[in-house]
C-alpha positions in Angstrom: 5.7 -0.9 -3.1 3.7 -3.9 -1.4 0.4 -5.1 -3.4 -2.7 -7.1 -2.7 -5.8 -7.6 -4.4 -9.0 -6.3 -4.2 -11.5 -9.7 -3.8 -14.2 -7.8 -5.4 -13.0 -6.2 -8.6 -9.5 -8.6 -8.6 -7.4 -5.4 -9.1 -3.9 -5.1 -7.4 -3.8 -1.6 -5.5 -1.0 -0.7 -3.1 -1.9 -2.4 0.2 -2.6 0.7 2.0 -5.5 1.5 0.4 -7.0 -1.4 0.7 -9.0 -2.2 3.7 -8.1 -5.7 5.0 -10.6 -8.7 6.5 -8.8 -11.3 8.4 -9.7 -14.7 10.1 -7.2 -15.8 12.6 -6.3 -19.6 13.8 -8.8 -19.7 16.0 -11.5 -19.1 13.1 -12.2 -15.3 14.2 -12.8 -13.2 11.6 -12.2 -9.2 12.1 -11.6 -6.0 10.6 -7.9 -5.4 10.8 -7.6 -1.3 10.7 -3.8 -1.6 11.4 -2.8 -4.3 8.8 -1.1 -6.3 11.3 -3.6 -8.9 12.4 -2.2 -12.4 12.5 -4.4 -15.0 9.7 -5.5 -15.2 6.6 -6.7 -11.5 4.5 -8.9 -10.4 2.6 -8.9 -6.4 0.6 -11.5 -4.4 -0.2 -10.7 -1.3 -2.6 -13.7 0.9 -3.0 -17.1 1.1 -1.5 -18.4 0.2 -4.6 -16.6 -3.0 -4.4 -17.5 -3.4 -0.7 -21.5 -2.9 -1.7 -20.5 -5.8 -4.7 -18.9 -7.9 -1.7 -21.6 -7.4 0.8 -24.7 -8.4 -2.1 -22.7 -11.0 -3.1 -21.5 -12.6 0.1 -17.7 -12.7 -1.1 -16.0 -13.4 2.0 -18.0 -16.4 2.7 -16.4 -18.2 -0.4 -13.1 -16.4 0.8 -13.0 -17.5 4.1 -14.7 -20.7 3.5 -17.1 -20.3 6.2 -20.2 -18.1 7.5 -19.4 -14.3 7.8 -21.5 -13.0 10.5 -23.0 -10.0 9.2 -22.0 -7.8 12.1 -18.7 -7.9 10.0 -20.4 -6.5 6.8 -21.4 -3.8 9.1 -17.8 -3.1 10.5 -16.5 -3.3 7.1 -18.9 -0.4 5.7 -18.9 1.7 9.3 -14.6 0.9 8.7 -15.3 2.4 5.3 -16.4 5.7 6.2 -13.6 6.7 8.8 
């Protein structure tokens, strides 16, 4: 069982239960629904943590760059699916 840590609440959970956001070598940030894209990944565990992540702009600190608002919206949409 592979575990990853939620960037918001810092709880370790099974990888497949988390939503993944990735920054590739070119610096493009996107939601990774397949969990297979190459690059630096960050994980969010729940809609509560997602709301906290959006409010505090946690992805900006995680990826050390400005994350477009569209990525946060795409992540919200992916969570609802």
